[in-house]
C-alpha positions as a Python dict, from the first residue, in 0.01 Angstrom:
ca = {
    (1, 'X'): (0, 0, 0),
    (2, 'X'): (237, -208, -125),
    (3, 'X'): (415, -278, 196),
    (4, 'X'): (621, -550, -15),
    (5, 'X'): (825, -286, -130),
    (6, 'X'): (931, -169, 242),
    (7, 'X'): (953, -496, 324),
    (8, 'X'): (1187, -594, 93),
    (9, 'X'): (1423, -250, 114),
    (10, 'X'): (1428, -341, 491),
    (11, 'X'): (1543, -749, 406),
    (12, 'X'): (1778, -638, 86),
    (13, 'X'): (2071, -524, 284),
    (14, 'X'): (2187, -260, 66),
    (15, 'X'): (2367, 75, 136),
    (16, 'X'): (2244, 283, -169),
    (17, 'X'): (2015, 524, -119),
    (18, 'X'): (1644, 487, -269),
    (19, 'X'): (1361, 761, -315),
    (20, 'X'): (1147, 773, -92),
    (21, 'X'): (896, 655, -320),
    (22, 'X'): (1004, 348, -395),
    (23, 'X'): (1104, 254, -17),
    (24, 'X'): (736, 330, 111),
    (25, 'X'): (594, 168, -227),
    (26, 'X'): (310, 431, -340),
    (27, 'X'): (251, 791, -320),
    (28, 'X'): (44, 951, -66),
    (29, 'X'): (-189, 1265, -39),
    (30, 'X'): (-190, 1476, 295),
    (31, 'X'): (-522, 1507, 519),
    (32, 'X'): (-508, 1905, 461),
    (33, 'X'): (-381, 2119, 213),
    (34, 'X'): (-172, 2444, 342),
    (35, 'X'): (-7, 2640, 99),
    (36, 'X'): (341, 2652, 135),
    (37, 'X'): (364, 2254, 237),
    (38, 'X'): (310, 1952, 34),
    (39, 'X'): (-4, 1799, -110),
    (40, 'X'): (112, 1483, -156),
    (41, 'X'): (487, 1280, -32),
    (42, 'X'): (558, 1336, -435),
    (43, 'X'): (567, 1681, -418),
    (44, 'X'): (876, 1615, -149),
    (45, 'X'): (1135, 1591, -438),
    (46, 'X'): (1472, 1456, -413),
    (47, 'X'): (1349, 1257, -46),
    (48, 'X'): (1548, 1019, -12),
    (49, 'X'): (1536, 678, 269),
    (50, 'X'): (1896, 520, 321),
    (51, 'X'): (2050, 284, 599),
    (52, 'X'): (2372, 166, 747),
    (53, 'X'): (2497, -19, 1019),
    (54, 'X'): (2638, 96, 1339),
    (55, 'X'): (2973, -89, 1472),
    (56, 'X'): (2718, -330, 1705),
    (57, 'X'): (2565, -468, 1383),
    (58, 'X'): (2235, -231, 1407),
    (59, 'X'): (2092, -115, 1062),
    (60, 'X'): (1994, 240, 1108),
    (61, 'X'): (1731, 424, 828),
    (62, 'X'): (1798, 769, 788),
    (63, 'X'): (1558, 1040, 553),
    (64, 'X'): (1791, 1252, 376),
    (65, 'X'): (1690, 1608, 137),
    (66, 'X'): (1865, 1884, -49),
    (67, 'X'): (2225, 2001, -64),
    (68, 'X'): (2476, 2166, 103),
    (69, 'X'): (2540, 2260, 477),
    (70, 'X'): (2430, 1922, 662),
    (71, 'X'): (2153, 1954, 939),
    (72, 'X'): (2147, 1621, 1102),
    (73, 'X'): (1786, 1620, 1337),
    (74, 'X'): (1750, 1353, 1650),
    (75, 'X'): (1394, 1287, 1678),
    (76, 'X'): (1277, 1208, 2025),
    (77, 'X'): (1155, 883, 2183),
    (78, 'X'): (947, 682, 1961),
    (79, 'X'): (983, 901, 1670),
    (80, 'X'): (1081, 896, 1362),
    (81, 'X'): (1167, 1078, 971),
    (82, 'X'): (814, 1055, 908),
    (83, 'X'): (709, 1277, 1188),
    (84, 'X'): (940, 1535, 994),
    (85, 'X'): (837, 1545, 630),
    (86, 'X'): (669, 1888, 627),
    (87, 'X'): (1040, 2015, 767),
    (88, 'X'): (1248, 1809, 531),
    (89, 'X'): (1018, 1972, 248),
    (90, 'X'): (1114, 2288, 339),
    (91, 'X'): (1402, 2272, 474),
    (92, 'X'): (1576, 2096, 144),
    (93, 'X'): (1529, 2402, -7),
    (94, 'X'): (1793, 2527, 174),
    (95, 'X'): (2020, 2275, 370),
    (96, 'X'): (2145, 1909, 326),
    (97, 'X'): (1835, 1755, 560),
    (98, 'X'): (1909, 1413, 724),
    (99, 'X'): (1700, 1277, 1019),
    (100, 'X'): (1853, 939, 1153),
    (101, 'X'): (1558, 698, 1256),
    (102, 'X'): (1692, 612, 1621),
    (103, 'X'): (1743, 232, 1693),
    (104, 'X'): (1419, 44, 1761),
    (105, 'X'): (1192, 343, 1607),
    (106, 'X'): (1068, 429, 1249),
    (107, 'X'): (1208, 238, 973),
    (108, 'X'): (1528, 130, 1174),
    (109, 'X'): (1565, -205, 1292),
    (110, 'X'): (1443, -372, 1643),
    (111, 'X'): (1720, -509, 1856),
    (112, 'X'): (1765, -601, 2176),
    (113, 'X'): (2138, -451, 2254),
    (114, 'X'): (2256, -127, 2293),
    (115, 'X'): (1878, 14, 2443),
    (116, 'X'): (2061, 324, 2585),
    (117, 'X'): (2094, 688, 2555),
    (118, 'X'): (2470, 630, 2517),
    (119, 'X'): (2481, 402, 2266),
    (120, 'X'): (2189, 605, 2059),
    (121, 'X'): (2427, 916, 2119),
    (122, 'X'): (2760, 650, 1955),
    (123, 'X'): (2491, 585, 1676),
    (124, 'X'): (2459, 904, 1609),
    (125, 'X'): (2861, 937, 1613),
    (126, 'X'): (2897, 675, 1364),
    (127, 'X'): (2634, 828, 1147),
    (128, 'X'): (2830, 1147, 1107),
    (129, 'X'): (3115, 959, 1023),
    (130, 'X'): (2957, 689, 790),
    (131, 'X'): (2827, 1024, 613),
    (132, 'X'): (3192, 1133, 605),
    (133, 'X'): (3091, 1465, 794),
    (134, 'X'): (3339, 1715, 920),
    (135, 'X'): (3095, 1982, 1045),
    (136, 'X'): (2689, 2007, 1074),
    (137, 'X'): (2455, 2165, 1262),
    (138, 'X'): (2245, 1964, 1492),
    (139, 'X'): (1865, 1973, 1638),
    (140, 'X'): (1756, 1748, 1901),
    (141, 'X'): (1371, 1740, 1978),
    (142, 'X'): (1299, 1572, 2354),
    (143, 'X'): (1492, 1303, 2339),
    (144, 'X'): (1678, 1368, 2103),
    (145, 'X'): (1835, 1653, 2289),
    (146, 'X'): (1903, 1381, 2557),
    (147, 'X'): (2130, 1221, 2278),
    (148, 'X'): (2279, 1508, 2142),
    (149, 'X'): (2418, 1579, 2549),
    (150, 'X'): (2514, 1256, 2577),
    (151, 'X'): (2746, 1237, 2235),
    (152, 'X'): (2863, 1606, 2394),
    (153, 'X'): (2930, 1401, 2693),
    (154, 'X'): (3134, 1118, 2521),
    (155, 'X'): (3318, 1238, 2224),
    (156, 'X'): (3282, 1690, 2271),
    (157, 'X'): (3163, 1941, 2026),
    (158, 'X'): (3369, 1876, 1792),
    (159, 'X'): (3230, 1822, 1436),
    (160, 'X'): (2940, 2063, 1590),
    (161, 'X'): (2904, 2409, 1429),
    (162, 'X'): (2562, 2506, 1588),
    (163, 'X'): (2324, 2324, 1833),
    (164, 'X'): (1964, 2307, 1849),
    (165, 'X'): (1766, 2172, 2137),
    (166, 'X'): (1403, 2152, 2149),
    (167, 'X'): (1205, 2143, 2426),
    (168, 'X'): (1394, 1860, 2649),
    (169, 'X'): (1368, 1831, 3013),
    (170, 'X'): (1715, 1831, 3194),
    (171, 'X'): (1603, 1511, 3411),
    (172, 'X'): (1240, 1366, 3354),
    (173, 'X'): (1286, 1202, 3702),
    (174, 'X'): (1267, 1429, 4010),
    (175, 'X'): (1508, 1292, 4244),
    (176, 'X'): (1323, 1253, 4632),
    (177, 'X'): (1557, 1545, 4784),
    (178, 'X'): (1503, 1827, 4524),
    (179, 'X'): (1299, 2131, 4608),
    (180, 'X'): (1031, 2236, 4458),
    (181, 'X'): (1254, 2507, 4278),
    (182, 'X'): (1528, 2186, 4211),
    (183, 'X'): (1261, 1998, 4041),
    (184, 'X'): (1107, 2287, 3783),
    (185, 'X'): (1498, 2351, 3700),
    (186, 'X'): (1548, 2052, 3551),
    (187, 'X'): (1189, 1989, 3443),
    (188, 'X'): (1150, 1672, 3608),
    (189, 'X'): (781, 1541, 3543),
    (190, 'X'): (823, 1195, 3771),
    (191, 'X'): (924, 1060, 4045),
    (192, 'X'): (864, 679, 3983),
    (193, 'X'): (1031, 644, 3599),
    (194, 'X'): (872, 265, 3683),
    (195, 'X'): (503, 445, 3635),
    (196, 'X'): (646, 635, 3349),
    (197, 'X'): (706, 332, 3140),
    (198, 'X'): (402, 184, 3290),
    (199, 'X'): (188, 471, 3151),
    (200, 'X'): (372, 591, 2802),
    (201, 'X'): (387, 210, 2679),
    (202, 'X'): (189, -46, 2863),
    (203, 'X'): (-136, 182, 2883),
    (204, 'X'): (-136, 213, 3269),
    (205, 'X'): (-381, 518, 3433),
    (206, 'X'): (-128, 789, 3517),
    (207, 'X'): (-121, 877, 3907),
    (208, 'X'): (-138, 1264, 3935),
    (209, 'X'): (58, 1233, 4189),
    (210, 'X'): (342, 1082, 4025),
    (211, 'X'): (364, 1201, 3681),
    (212, 'X'): (264, 1482, 3491),
    (213, 'X'): (109, 1352, 3151),
    (214, 'X'): (51, 1761, 2988),
    (215, 'X'): (269, 1599, 2725),
    (216, 'X'): (35, 1293, 2657),
    (217, 'X'): (-213, 1548, 2656),
    (218, 'X'): (-46, 1768, 2376),
    (219, 'X'): (95, 1477, 2153),
    (220, 'X'): (-341, 1392, 2123),
    (221, 'X'): (-446, 1749, 2096),
    (222, 'X'): (-448, 1728, 1686),
    (223, 'X'): (-573, 2064, 1680),
    (224, 'X'): (-302, 2252, 1393),
    (225, 'X'): (-334, 2119, 1030),
    (226, 'X'): (30, 2092, 987),
    (227, 'X'): (53, 1838, 1257),
    (228, 'X'): (-244, 1652, 1149),
    (229, 'X'): (-69, 1556, 833),
    (230, 'X'): (256, 1468, 937),
    (231, 'X'): (116, 1227, 1232),
    (232, 'X'): (-113, 1038, 960),
    (233, 'X'): (160, 995, 691),
    (234, 'X'): (388, 906, 976),
    (235, 'X'): (65, 604, 1088),
    (236, 'X'): (29, 540, 717),
    (237, 'X'): (398, 422, 656),
    (238, 'X'): (520, 333, 993),
    (239, 'X'): (489, 91, 1243),
    (240, 'X'): (600, 160, 1589),
    (241, 'X'): (640, -156, 1828),
    (242, 'X'): (602, 5, 2166),
    (243, 'X'): (771, -320, 2316),
    (244, 'X'): (1071, -217, 2146),
    (245, 'X'): (1021, 152, 2190),
    (246, 'X'): (988, 79, 2567),
    (247, 'X'): (1336, -40, 2619),
    (248, 'X'): (1498, 248, 2639),
    (249, 'X'): (1311, 495, 2829),
    (250, 'X'): (1402, 390, 3183),
    (251, 'X'): (1701, 439, 3083),
    (252, 'X'): (1584, 790, 2916),
    (253, 'X'): (1432, 916, 3227),
    (254, 'X'): (1694, 799, 3504),
    (255, 'X'): (1942, 1025, 3357),
    (256, 'X'): (2060, 1411, 3461),
    (257, 'X'): (2218, 1674, 3203),
    (258, 'X'): (2283, 1916, 3455),
    (259, 'X'): (2667, 1896, 3436),
    (260, 'X'): (2704, 1875, 3081),
    (261, 'X'): (2519, 2155, 3011),
    (262, 'X'): (2664, 2369, 3298),
    (263, 'X'): (3014, 2304, 3121),
    (264, 'X'): (3055, 2093, 2830),
    (265, 'X'): (2856, 2317, 2578),
    (266, 'X'): (3072, 2553, 2390),
    (267, 'X'): (2906, 2651, 2024),
    (268, 'X'): (2630, 2905, 1954),
    (269, 'X'): (2298, 2744, 2121),
    (270, 'X'): (1925, 2821, 2083),
    (271, 'X'): (1666, 2680, 2231),
    (272, 'X'): (1335, 2611, 2169),
    (273, 'X'): (1026, 2573, 2377),
    (274, 'X'): (654, 2729, 2443),
    (275, 'X'): (369, 2901, 2682),
    (276, 'X'): (182, 2546, 2629),
    (277, 'X'): (495, 2332, 2769),
    (278, 'X'): (601, 2236, 3115),
    (279, 'X'): (936, 2217, 3036),
    (280, 'X'): (996, 2589, 2976),
    (281, 'X'): (1138, 2673, 3361),
    (282, 'X'): (1405, 2419, 3270),
    (283, 'X'): (1465, 2558, 2894),
    (284, 'X'): (1467, 2916, 3085),
    (285, 'X'): (1720, 2769, 3340),
    (286, 'X'): (1903, 2593, 3040),
    (287, 'X'): (1940, 2920, 2863),
    (288, 'X'): (2102, 3069, 3157),
    (289, 'X'): (2378, 2844, 3188),
    (290, 'X'): (2460, 2771, 2847),
    (291, 'X'): (2739, 3012, 2722),
    (292, 'X'): (2560, 3285, 2483),
    (293, 'X'): (2267, 3025, 2457),
    (294, 'X'): (1918, 3184, 2347),
    (295, 'X'): (1566, 3059, 2394),
    (296, 'X'): (1306, 3112, 2186),
    (297, 'X'): (967, 3080, 2354),
    (298, 'X'): (634, 3054, 2128),
    (299, 'X'): (283, 3154, 2270),
    (300, 'X'): (-30, 2935, 2285),
    (301, 'X'): (-163, 3086, 1972),
    (302, 'X'): (168, 3017, 1763),
    (303, 'X'): (127, 2646, 1902),
    (304, 'X'): (391, 2659, 2135),
    (305, 'X'): (409, 2302, 2327),
    (306, 'X'): (618, 2011, 2345),
    (307, 'X'): (516, 1974, 1944),
    (308, 'X'): (568, 2326, 1830),
    (309, 'X'): (783, 2242, 1530),
    (310, 'X'): (558, 1983, 1373),
    (311, 'X'): (254, 2208, 1485),
    (312, 'X'): (380, 2556, 1340),
    (313, 'X'): (668, 2375, 1081),
    (314, 'X'): (682, 2733, 902),
    (315, 'X'): (733, 2929, 1187),
    (316, 'X'): (941, 2679, 1318),
    (317, 'X'): (1210, 2682, 974),
    (318, 'X'): (1185, 3077, 969),
    (319, 'X'): (1321, 3107, 1304),
    (320, 'X'): (1575, 2771, 1255),
    (321, 'X'): (1693, 2923, 965),
    (322, 'X'): (1754, 3278, 1121),
    (323, 'X'): (1992, 3101, 1328),
    (324, 'X'): (2150, 2899, 1156),
    (325, 'X'): (2274, 3148, 878),
    (326, 'X'): (2343, 3444, 1112),
}
């Protein structure tokens, strides 16, 4: 692989758009041939990888394809645009699709500052300012949904036409005075943010009394060919530094978004979750408190876990388009 091309792009400081093939240095053939999905990177026609600089000096990368009404995806913790390659291919035929690599993730710059969800939310706001967008649809998966909630908390829903949240707990941390019903309502998965960080970033052995690791089990379950393709592509071209990715995790884990969901969302919203996800009770609660919100639950046969949008991209795109185009 021509890593010099990627290194040159990262070091050049150019704000100009660059074709993905040029930035990544070569074409790529996906492991599985799947009807309707690309066999090679070059088949994702018009895909670009671009950059902008935040007001606090962090250079963030973003993946862009298509034209028309803008749809902005915010990845989850340690995730990035390369994992969205199938969704970019499918949705780019209908919309202007953008995936922002958060700071310290994907092809964005590694920095020691601004590693908190509120700063990620400011990055998102500055990103839309950079694009000059007056209105867009937003899709947040996992931690990306929390970034959207923080953005709404800080700036309101102005410029947000429709919202999509994909399987993010309302609070990852379970407070000691919560009942079991309150824990399930929040989707809390740990009683120790420190232990969660050690398990997710340092390879510590999980204590089942302290943390629920089902999401890690589902991440490692390569049980869908489309997911194998996107994960293999991501691993080939992007090297995530776990030390930098870890910096935001404690802050992410200790936020509780119940008040934002109850009081601050006033635009059309849909939520995705699945039978394989332990977050499902919290997603049902979320749908009950956001005015007019809908909930779409994928079955086990439909790859209904935390990674449903990557494991079943064609179903997800069909359902997402039905919501966005209503």
